[in-house]
VEXDREN-2710 file (C-alpha; in Angstrom, 1 decimal):
% VEXDREN-2710
k/r/px/py/pz
1/MET/22.3/11.6/4.5
2/LYS/24.2/8.4/4.9
3/ARG/22.7/7.0/1.7
4/ILE/23.6/10.2/-0.4
5/LEU/27.1/10.0/0.8
6/ILE/27.4/6.2/-0.4
7/ALA/25.8/7.0/-3.6
8/LEU/28.2/9.9/-4.1
9/SER/31.3/7.5/-3.2
10/LEU/30.1/5.0/-5.6
11/LEU/29.4/7.5/-8.6
12/LEU/33.0/9.2/-8.0
13/LEU/34.6/5.7/-8.1
14/SER/33.0/5.1/-11.4
15/GLY/34.5/8.3/-12.9
16/CYS/31.0/10.1/-12.9
17/CYS/31.6/13.7/-13.6
18/LYS/30.4/16.6/-11.5
19/GLU/27.5/17.4/-14.1
20/GLU/26.0/14.3/-13.9
21/LEU/26.2/14.3/-10.0
22/GLU/24.1/17.4/-10.2
23/ASP/21.3/15.5/-12.0
24/ILE/21.5/12.6/-9.9
25/ILE/22.4/13.3/-6.4
26/ILE/19.4/14.1/-3.9
27/ILE/19.6/16.5/-1.2
28/ASP/18.0/15.8/2.1
29/PRO/14.9/17.9/2.5
30/GLU/13.9/19.8/5.5
31/PRO/12.4/17.2/8.1
32/PRO/8.5/16.9/7.3
33/VAL/5.9/17.7/9.8
34/GLY/5.1/14.4/11.4
35/VAL/8.8/13.4/11.5
36/THR/9.5/9.7/13.1
37/LEU/11.0/9.3/16.5
38/GLY/13.9/7.1/17.2
39/ASN/16.3/8.1/14.4
40/TYR/14.9/5.7/12.0
41/GLY/16.1/6.3/8.4
42/TYR/14.1/6.5/5.4
43/PRO/14.4/6.9/1.7
44/ASN/14.9/10.4/0.4
45/TYR/14.3/11.2/-3.4
46/SER/12.9/14.1/-5.6
47/TYR/10.3/16.5/-4.4
48/ILE/7.7/15.0/-6.4
49/ASN/8.2/11.5/-5.0
50/GLN/8.3/12.9/-1.4
51/SER/4.5/14.0/-2.2
52/THR/3.3/10.5/-2.6
53/GLY/1.9/8.5/0.4
54/LYS/4.2/5.7/0.2
55/ASN/7.2/8.0/0.9
56/VAL/5.1/9.9/3.5
57/PHE/4.6/6.6/5.3
58/ASN/8.2/5.5/5.1
59/ARG/9.2/8.9/6.8
60/VAL/6.7/9.4/9.2
61/SER/5.7/6.2/10.7
62/SER/7.6/4.7/13.5
63/GLY/9.7/1.7/13.0
64/ARG/8.4/0.4/16.3
65/PHE/5.8/-2.1/15.9
66/LEU/3.1/-3.0/18.3
67/SER/2.9/-6.7/19.2
68/ARG/0.0/-9.0/19.8
69/GLU/0.3/-8.8/23.4
70/GLU/0.7/-5.0/23.5
71/MET/-2.6/-4.8/21.2
72/GLU/-4.3/-7.1/23.6
73/GLU/-3.4/-5.2/26.8
74/LYS/-3.7/-1.8/25.6
75/ILE/-6.0/-1.6/22.5
76/ASN/-8.3/-4.6/21.7
77/ILE/-11.7/-4.6/22.9
78/HIS/-13.1/-7.8/24.5
79/ASN/-16.7/-7.4/26.1
80/GLY/-17.7/-11.1/26.4
81/GLU/-19.7/-12.2/23.1
82/THR/-21.1/-8.8/22.4
83/GLU/-18.0/-6.9/21.4
84/VAL/-14.8/-7.9/20.0
85/TYR/-12.7/-5.5/18.0
86/LEU/-9.1/-6.3/17.1
87/LEU/-6.6/-3.8/15.6
88/GLY/-4.6/-4.8/12.6
89/ASP/-1.1/-3.8/11.4
90/GLN/-2.5/-3.1/8.0
91/SER/-4.8/-0.5/9.7
92/TYR/-3.0/1.6/12.1
93/ALA/-0.2/4.4/12.1
94/LEU/2.0/5.1/15.0
95/PHE/3.4/8.2/14.0
96/ASP/3.8/11.7/15.1
97/TYR/1.0/13.6/13.3
98/ASP/1.4/17.0/14.6
99/GLY/5.2/17.0/15.0
100/ASP/5.1/17.7/18.9
101/GLY/7.8/15.0/19.6
102/ASP/5.5/12.3/20.8
103/LEU/4.0/9.5/19.0
104/ASP/0.4/9.0/18.3
105/LEU/-1.7/6.1/17.4
106/PHE/-4.5/6.2/14.9
107/GLY/-6.1/3.1/13.4
108/TRP/-9.3/1.1/12.6
109/MET/-10.1/-2.0/14.4
110/VAL/-12.1/-5.0/12.7
111/ASN/-15.3/-6.2/14.4
112/ILE/-15.5/-10.0/15.0
113/SER/-18.0/-10.1/17.7
114/PRO/-18.8/-13.7/17.7
115/ALA/-22.5/-13.1/18.8
116/THR/-23.4/-11.6/15.5
117/SER/-20.6/-13.2/13.3
118/VAL/-21.2/-13.5/9.6
119/GLY/-18.2/-14.7/7.5
120/TYR/-15.0/-13.0/8.4
121/VAL/-16.6/-9.8/10.2
122/SER/-19.7/-9.1/12.3
123/GLY/-20.6/-5.5/11.4
124/PRO/-18.8/-2.0/11.2
125/GLY/-15.4/-1.5/12.9
126/ARG/-14.1/1.1/15.0
127/TRP/-11.6/3.8/15.1
128/VAL/-9.1/4.2/17.9
129/TRP/-7.2/7.7/18.5
130/TRP/-4.8/7.8/21.0
131/PRO/-2.6/11.0/21.1
132/ASN/0.7/10.9/22.8
133/TYR/0.4/6.9/22.7
134/GLU/3.7/6.3/25.0
135/ASP/2.6/9.0/27.8
136/ALA/1.7/6.8/30.8
137/ASN/-1.2/9.4/31.6
138/SER/-3.0/9.3/28.3
139/SER/-5.5/6.9/27.0
140/PRO/-7.5/5.8/23.9
141/THR/-10.9/7.2/22.7
142/TYR/-13.0/4.8/20.3
143/TYR/-15.3/6.1/17.7
144/GLU/-17.9/4.3/15.5
145/SER/-16.3/3.6/11.9
146/PRO/-18.4/3.4/8.7
147/ILE/-15.9/0.9/7.4
148/TRP/-16.9/-3.0/7.5
149/PHE/-14.0/-4.7/5.9
150/ALA/-10.3/-4.4/4.3
151/ALA/-9.5/-1.1/5.7
152/GLY/-6.2/0.3/4.3
153/PHE/-4.9/4.0/4.3
154/GLU/-2.4/6.4/3.1
155/ILE/-0.9/9.1/5.2
156/ASN/-0.7/12.7/3.5
157/ASP/-1.4/16.3/4.1
158/PHE/-4.7/16.6/2.0
159/ASN/-5.8/20.0/3.2
160/GLY/-2.3/21.8/3.0
161/ASP/-2.5/22.8/6.8
162/GLY/0.6/21.1/7.7
163/ILE/-1.0/18.3/9.7
164/LEU/-1.0/14.8/8.5
165/GLU/-4.3/13.0/7.6
166/LEU/-5.3/9.3/6.7
167/LEU/-7.0/8.4/3.7
168/TRP/-9.0/5.2/4.1
169/GLN/-10.0/2.7/1.5
170/ASN/-12.7/-0.1/2.1
171/SER/-14.2/-3.1/0.6
172/ASN/-17.6/-2.8/2.5
173/HIS/-19.3/-4.6/-0.4
174/HIS/-17.5/-7.8/-0.1
175/SER/-18.4/-11.4/-0.1
176/ASP/-19.2/-12.3/3.6
177/GLY/-18.5/-16.1/3.1
178/ASN/-22.3/-17.1/3.1
179/GLY/-23.4/-16.1/-0.4
180/GLY/-24.0/-12.3/0.3
181/TYR/-22.2/-9.0/0.9
182/TYR/-21.4/-7.3/4.2
183/THR/-23.0/-4.2/3.3
184/ASP/-23.3/-1.4/0.6
185/HIS/-20.4/0.3/-1.1
186/TYR/-19.2/3.3/0.8
187/PRO/-16.6/6.3/-0.3
188/LEU/-13.3/6.7/0.5
189/VAL/-12.9/8.3/4.0
190/ILE/-10.4/11.1/4.9
191/THR/-9.8/11.2/9.2
192/TYR/-8.6/14.5/10.2
193/LEU/-7.0/14.5/13.6
194/SER/-7.0/16.8/16.5
195/GLU/-5.9/16.4/20.2
196/ASN/-9.6/15.8/21.5
197/ASN/-11.4/14.5/18.3
198/ILE/-11.5/13.3/14.8
199/THR/-13.4/14.6/11.9
200/GLU/-14.5/12.4/9.0
201/ALA/-14.8/13.4/5.3
202/THR/-15.7/11.3/2.3
203/VAL/-14.3/11.5/-1.1
204/GLY/-16.2/10.7/-4.3
205/ASN/-19.1/8.4/-4.6
206/PRO/-19.5/4.9/-3.0
207/THR/-17.0/2.6/-4.2
208/SER/-15.0/-0.7/-3.4
209/VAL/-11.2/-0.5/-3.9
210/HIS/-8.2/-2.8/-3.2
211/ASP/-5.5/-0.3/-3.2
212/ILE/-5.0/3.6/-3.5
213/ALA/-2.3/6.0/-4.4
214/THR/-1.9/9.6/-3.5
215/GLY/0.6/12.0/-4.6
216/ASP/0.7/15.3/-6.7
217/LEU/-0.6/14.0/-10.0
218/ASP/-1.1/17.2/-11.7
219/ASN/1.9/19.2/-10.3
220/ASP/-0.2/21.9/-8.9
221/GLY/1.3/21.5/-5.3
222/ASP/-1.3/19.7/-3.6
223/ILE/-2.1/15.8/-3.0
224/ASP/-4.3/14.0/-5.3
225/ILE/-5.8/10.6/-5.2
226/ILE/-6.3/7.5/-7.9
227/SER/-8.5/4.6/-6.7
228/PRO/-8.6/1.6/-8.9
229/GLU/-12.3/0.9/-8.3
230/TRP/-13.7/-2.4/-8.5
231/LYS/-17.4/-2.9/-8.0
232/TYR/-17.3/-6.7/-8.8
233/GLY/-20.7/-8.6/-9.0
234/SER/-22.4/-5.5/-10.6
235/PHE/-23.0/-6.0/-14.2
236/ASP/-24.8/-2.4/-14.3
237/HIS/-21.6/-0.6/-13.3
238/ILE/-18.3/-0.6/-15.1
239/SER/-15.2/-0.1/-13.0
240/VAL/-12.2/2.2/-14.2
241/PRO/-9.6/3.9/-12.1
242/ILE/-11.1/7.1/-10.5
243/PHE/-9.2/10.2/-10.0
244/HIS/-9.8/12.7/-7.4
245/PHE/-8.0/16.1/-8.2
246/ASN/-7.4/18.5/-5.1
247/ASP/-7.9/22.1/-5.0
248/GLY/-5.3/22.5/-2.4
249/SER/-7.9/22.8/0.5
250/GLY/-9.0/19.0/0.7
251/ASN/-11.8/19.6/-1.9
252/PHE/-11.8/17.1/-4.7
253/THR/-12.9/17.0/-8.0
254/THR/-13.7/13.2/-9.5
255/SER/-12.9/11.9/-12.9
256/ASN/-13.1/8.5/-14.4
257/THR/-11.6/9.6/-17.8
258/ASN/-8.1/10.6/-17.0
259/LEU/-6.8/7.4/-18.0
260/ALA/-7.4/7.7/-21.8
261/GLU/-8.4/3.9/-22.2
262/SER/-11.1/4.2/-19.6
263/VAL/-13.4/5.9/-22.1
264/GLU/-13.6/2.7/-24.4
265/PHE/-14.1/0.6/-21.4
266/LEU/-17.0/2.7/-20.2
267/ASN/-18.7/2.6/-23.7
268/HIS/-17.8/-1.1/-24.6
269/ASN/-20.5/-3.6/-25.0
270/SER/-18.7/-6.3/-23.3
271/ARG/-19.4/-4.4/-20.1
272/SER/-15.8/-5.3/-18.9
273/ASP/-14.1/-3.8/-15.7
274/MET/-10.6/-2.6/-15.9
275/ILE/-9.3/-4.2/-12.8
276/PHE/-6.3/-3.4/-10.7
277/THR/-5.6/-4.7/-7.4
278/SER/-2.3/-2.8/-6.8
279/ILE/-1.7/0.8/-7.6
280/ALA/1.2/3.3/-6.9
281/ALA/2.3/6.7/-7.8
282/PHE/5.9/7.2/-8.4
283/ASP/8.5/9.0/-10.7
284/VAL/9.7/5.9/-12.4
285/ASN/11.8/7.7/-14.8
286/GLY/13.2/10.6/-13.2
287/ASP/11.4/13.5/-15.2
288/ASN/10.0/14.9/-11.9
289/TYR/6.3/13.7/-13.1
290/LEU/4.7/11.2/-11.3
291/ASP/4.0/7.8/-13.1
292/ILE/1.4/5.2/-12.2
293/ILE/2.3/1.5/-11.5
294/SER/-0.7/-0.9/-11.7
295/GLY/-0.9/-4.7/-11.3
296/TYR/-3.5/-7.3/-11.1
297/SER/-3.1/-10.9/-11.5
298/ASN/-1.7/-13.7/-14.0
299/GLY/-3.7/-16.4/-15.5
300/ASN/-6.4/-14.1/-16.9
301/VAL/-7.9/-15.3/-20.2
302/PRO/-10.1/-12.8/-21.8
303/ASP/-13.3/-14.1/-23.3
304/GLN/-14.5/-13.4/-26.7
305/GLY/-15.8/-10.0/-26.1
306/GLN/-13.1/-8.8/-23.9
307/ALA/-10.1/-9.8/-26.2
308/PRO/-10.5/-7.1/-28.8
309/LEU/-11.2/-4.4/-26.1
310/TYR/-7.9/-5.6/-24.2
311/ASP/-5.9/-5.4/-27.3
312/SER/-7.1/-1.9/-28.6
313/THR/-6.3/-0.3/-25.3
314/ASN/-3.3/-2.2/-24.5
315/TYR/-4.8/-3.3/-21.1
316/ARG/-2.6/-6.3/-19.6
317/PRO/-4.3/-7.8/-16.7
318/ASN/-1.4/-10.3/-16.5
319/ASP/1.5/-7.9/-16.4
320/ILE/2.4/-4.9/-14.2
321/GLN/2.1/-1.7/-16.1
322/VAL/3.6/1.8/-15.9
323/TRP/1.8/4.7/-17.2
324/TYR/4.1/7.7/-17.7
325/GLY/3.0/11.0/-16.5
326/ASP/3.6/14.5/-18.0
327/GLY/2.2/16.4/-15.0
328/SER/-1.2/17.0/-16.7
329/GLY/-2.8/14.5/-14.6
330/ASP/-3.8/12.7/-17.8
331/PHE/-2.2/9.0/-18.5
332/SER/-2.4/6.5/-21.3
333/LEU/-1.7/2.6/-21.1
334/ASN/-0.2/3.0/-24.3
335/ASN/2.6/5.5/-23.0
336/GLY/4.9/3.4/-20.8
337/PHE/5.9/-0.2/-20.3
338/HIS/5.0/-3.5/-18.9
339/ILE/6.5/-6.9/-17.4
340/PRO/4.6/-10.4/-17.2
341/ILE/3.6/-11.2/-13.7
342/THR/5.0/-14.6/-12.6
343/THR/4.4/-17.4/-10.1
344/PRO/7.3/-18.7/-8.2
345/ILE/8.0/-22.4/-8.2
346/GLU/7.2/-22.7/-4.5
347/ALA/3.7/-21.7/-5.3
348/THR/3.4/-23.8/-8.3
349/LEU/4.6/-27.0/-6.1
350/ALA/1.7/-26.2/-3.8
351/ASN/-0.9/-26.4/-6.6
352/VAL/-1.0/-22.6/-7.0
353/ASN/-0.5/-21.1/-10.2
354/THR/-1.6/-17.4/-9.8
355/SER/-0.1/-14.5/-8.4
356/SER/-1.9/-11.2/-7.4
357/GLN/-0.4/-8.1/-6.8
358/LEU/-1.2/-6.1/-3.8
359/GLY/1.0/-3.3/-3.0
360/SER/4.5/-1.7/-3.5
361/ASN/7.1/0.6/-2.3
362/PHE/10.3/1.9/-3.5
363/VAL/14.1/2.2/-2.6
364/ASP/17.1/2.4/-4.7
365/LEU/19.1/-0.5/-3.8
366/ASP/22.0/-0.1/-6.2
367/TYR/22.3/3.6/-6.2
368/ASP/21.9/4.5/-9.8
369/GLY/19.3/7.1/-9.3
370/PHE/16.5/4.9/-10.4
371/PRO/14.6/3.2/-7.4
372/GLU/13.7/-0.4/-7.4
373/MET/10.3/-1.5/-6.7
374/ILE/9.4/-4.0/-4.1
375/MET/6.1/-5.7/-4.9
376/ILE/4.0/-7.7/-2.6
377/GLU/1.9/-10.6/-4.0
378/THR/-0.4/-13.5/-2.8
379/TYR/-0.6/-16.8/-4.3
380/ASN/-4.2/-17.4/-4.3
381/TYR/-4.3/-16.8/-0.5
382/ALA/-2.3/-20.0/0.2
383/GLY/0.7/-17.8/0.8
384/TRP/2.5/-14.6/0.1
385/GLY/5.6/-13.1/-0.8
386/ILE/7.7/-10.2/-2.2
387/LYS/9.6/-9.4/-5.6
388/VAL/12.3/-6.9/-6.3
389/TYR/12.2/-5.2/-9.8
390/LYS/15.2/-3.4/-10.8
391/ASN/14.5/-0.3/-12.5
392/LEU/16.2/-0.2/-15.9
393/ASN/16.6/3.7/-16.3
394/GLY/12.9/4.2/-16.1
395/GLN/12.3/2.1/-19.2
396/GLY/11.7/-1.4/-17.6
397/TRP/11.8/-3.7/-14.9
398/MET/13.9/-6.8/-14.2
399/ASP/13.0/-9.3/-11.7
400/LYS/16.0/-9.3/-9.4
401/THR/14.5/-10.9/-6.3
402/SER/16.9/-13.9/-5.9
403/TYR/19.8/-11.4/-6.0
404/TYR/18.5/-9.2/-3.0
405/ILE/15.8/-11.6/-0.9
406/THR/16.3/-14.5/1.1
407/ASN/13.1/-16.4/1.9
408/PRO/10.9/-14.2/-0.5
409/VAL/7.9/-16.6/-0.8
410/GLN/6.0/-17.5/2.3
411/MET/3.8/-20.4/1.5
412/HIS/1.3/-21.4/4.3
413/SER/2.4/-24.8/6.0
414/GLY/1.1/-27.8/4.1
415/ALA/-0.4/-25.7/1.4
416/SER/-2.1/-27.9/-1.0
417/GLY/-4.0/-25.4/-3.3
418/PRO/-5.7/-22.1/-3.1
419/PHE/-6.9/-20.6/0.3
420/SER/-4.9/-23.2/2.1
421/PRO/-5.4/-22.0/5.8
422/LEU/-2.5/-20.4/8.1
423/GLN/-0.9/-22.7/10.5
424/PRO/1.2/-21.9/13.6
425/GLY/4.6/-20.4/12.7
426/ASP/3.4/-18.9/9.4
427/VAL/3.6/-15.2/8.7
428/GLY/0.2/-13.7/8.0
429/MET/-0.8/-12.1/4.5
430/SER/0.7/-8.7/4.2
431/TYR/-0.9/-5.9/1.8
432/ASP/1.6/-3.1/2.5
433/LEU/5.2/-2.6/3.0
434/GLN/7.3/0.2/4.7
435/VAL/11.0/1.0/3.8
436/ILE/12.5/1.8/6.9
437/ASP/15.8/1.4/9.2
438/ILE/13.9/-0.5/11.7
439/ASP/16.9/-1.7/13.8
440/ASN/19.1/1.7/13.7
441/ASP/22.0/-0.2/12.0
442/GLY/22.2/2.3/9.2
443/ASP/20.6/0.5/6.3
444/PHE/17.1/0.1/5.0
445/ASP/14.8/-2.9/6.0
446/LEU/11.4/-4.1/4.7
447/LEU/8.5/-4.0/7.2
448/PRO/5.4/-5.7/6.2
449/SER/2.1/-5.0/7.7
450/PHE/-0.4/-7.9/8.5
451/PRO/-4.3/-7.6/9.0
452/SER/-5.5/-9.1/12.5
453/HIS/-8.1/-11.2/10.9
454/GLU/-5.6/-13.0/8.8
455/ASP/-2.9/-14.0/11.3
456/ILE/-5.0/-15.1/14.4
457/ALA/-4.1/-18.9/13.6
458/SER/-0.6/-17.9/13.4
459/THR/2.0/-17.5/16.4
460/ILE/4.0/-14.9/14.2
461/LYS/2.6/-11.3/14.5
462/GLU/5.6/-9.7/13.3
463/ALA/8.4/-10.3/10.7
464/TYR/10.5/-8.3/8.5
465/TRP/13.2/-8.6/6.1
466/LYS/16.5/-7.4/7.6
467/ASN/19.2/-5.8/5.5
468/ASN/22.5/-7.4/5.7
469/GLY/24.9/-5.6/3.5
470/GLY/22.5/-5.3/0.6
471/THR/20.7/-8.4/0.8
472/PHE/17.4/-8.9/3.1
473/THR/16.7/-12.0/5.3
474/LEU/13.4/-12.7/6.8
475/VAL/13.4/-12.2/10.8
476/LYS/10.2/-13.9/12.4
477/LEU/9.4/-12.5/15.7
478/GLU/7.2/-14.5/18.1
479/ASN/3.8/-12.5/19.5
END
């Protein structure tokens, strides 16, 4: 409510009339099931944006993060060389899933058991489920998981029962670092939680995906899914965004043609994939319909077969694109806007010239009613950073990173080209970002998430950008 009062004050000072205020001011909704503990503040927007997984994550996940020491003492599994499973920040949620006033922990643990190690991971991971996590009399239960690599999630209520579930993505069919792949493709997974058990349900066909987004894409009152599939290395399969439409009870109908230009990709003789490594659902222009925000990487040069396809469909892999929604669940790359992806000077000085988009979140930093986008990106895995894009009344983006962020670029120490390794003191790679008042000082901070297998070499387990009166400064926390 404090943000709304501040926004109201600014608008009144600017001479905004009452009629305009009625269009802009957002009223705090009733607290959702799974409301976070600790009085952490979170952004409030329109009803349609509250349906998105990004904003559910903001408002229900605790700002209390787990230190490396806490993970080691309470959660991680070390049984000699036969079993080593580590929990990573990208893959756990500390939240009150059932609204009973206690924080619960659910997460996925990466398997790096050295006795069978191939590449980065050794086999399928495990789920950890710990209801009432902070109760001294409670304890975790571990379950086998079908996910091998790159588990990431969105929190939402997929079956409409008022209890929050987690939707999991994976990249099981990922290079194992030894010339092969870990295992076969696997579908998206929803984990349904109860006090004494978990239940898994798969969504769609086996897939590989770098990011997912959830929200009410077709304005029918339930939560849908968009999955930008990328089955790389397979000439027999053309990857385009996959839509999963919910019937309200957690049953999904799958389509690969709700993005109009997908049809041309699927039928084109170049056999080209429509690749996106970042996807988000958010009402960018304030018309109460969810739009889609997609990104991939700069430096892409289409070959002779791809160039005509890219031109005719307006597919721009070097840009961040917005596809306007109209509530039907149908989208087009030709109905929206785009902005080029750029590489910061800190990366180019380290002989890294590409910037790949990994994930995003939204917050109205200038109180104009059009939320800004905060994008996470990697510089060819020699470092990473965030960018702030000002929302230009839902019609465009403007890079305002330097205005808002101190230390936005986190290159690995001594980086001298792609895949330069992490060093002690560096901050591990982030694929997701939470907008939350972490330190209870009345403003929103930016909390990245770090995968455990990426930051083992670093002494910095957690870091966040602290809000200091509208500008954000990186705070590194040891252990």
